[in-house]
C-alpha positions in Angstrom: 40.2 45.7 -4.8 42.3 48.8 -4.0 42.7 52.0 -5.9 46.0 53.8 -6.7 47.5 56.1 -9.3 48.9 54.4 -12.3 52.4 55.6 -11.4 52.4 53.5 -8.3 51.7 50.2 -10.0 54.2 47.4 -10.4 55.3 45.5 -13.5 52.7 43.0 -14.7 50.0 44.5 -12.4 46.6 44.8 -13.9 43.7 47.2 -13.3 40.9 49.2 -14.7 41.0 53.0 -15.0 38.5 54.6 -12.6 39.2 58.3 -13.4 41.5 60.7 -15.2 42.0 63.6 -12.7 43.2 66.3 -15.1 41.4 68.6 -17.5 42.6 70.9 -20.1 45.1 69.9 -22.7 46.9 67.1 -20.8 43.5 65.5 -19.8 42.3 65.6 -23.4 45.6 64.1 -24.7 45.4 61.2 -22.0 41.8 60.4 -23.0 42.6 60.6 -26.8 45.1 57.8 -26.2 42.2 55.7 -25.0 43.0 56.0 -21.3 39.4 56.5 -20.2 37.4 55.2 -17.2 36.5 51.5 -17.7 39.5 50.7 -19.7 41.7 47.7 -18.6 45.5 48.2 -18.5 48.5 46.1 -17.7 51.9 47.5 -16.7 54.5 46.0 -19.1 57.6 47.6 -17.7 59.5 50.8 -16.8 62.6 52.5 -18.1 65.9 52.0 -16.1 65.1 55.3 -14.1 61.5 54.4 -13.7 60.3 57.0 -16.2 58.5 56.4 -18.5 56.1 53.6 -17.8 55.0 51.2 -20.5 51.4 49.9 -20.4 49.2 47.6 -22.5 45.9 49.1 -23.5 43.4 47.5 -26.0 46.1 45.4 -27.5 48.7 48.2 -27.9 51.6 49.3 -25.9 51.7 53.0 -24.8 54.4 54.8 -22.7 53.5 57.6 -20.3 55.7 59.9 -18.3 55.3 59.6 -14.6 53.9 63.2 -14.4 51.1 62.0 -16.8 50.5 58.7 -15.0 50.0 60.7 -11.7 46.6 61.8 -13.0 45.3 58.4 -13.7 43.4 56.5 -10.9 43.2 52.8 -11.2 41.4 50.0 -9.5 44.0 47.4 -9.2 43.0 43.7 -9.7 44.3 41.3 -6.9 47.4 39.3 -7.9 46.7 35.7 -8.6 
C-alpha cells in the first residue's frame, strides 16, 4: 500500500488515515470531525474547481478544503 496526503486521492479511492500532521486549532477541528488515525475514508467527489473534496467517513459525508486535506496522511488501498 502507498501513502499520500488526502488532497492527492482520486474519486472513489479508499484508504485509512495514518496521521493528522497539524496541531493547534485546525488539528483539533480535523480530529473532532472524526478524522483520526485508523479511520477508513472514501473520496466521494470534488467540486468543479477541485476544492473542496467530499469524503465518506463512518457513514457520513464530510467536505474539506484542500488546505485542510493537505495535513491528513492516508494509506491508500490498492484499486480492485
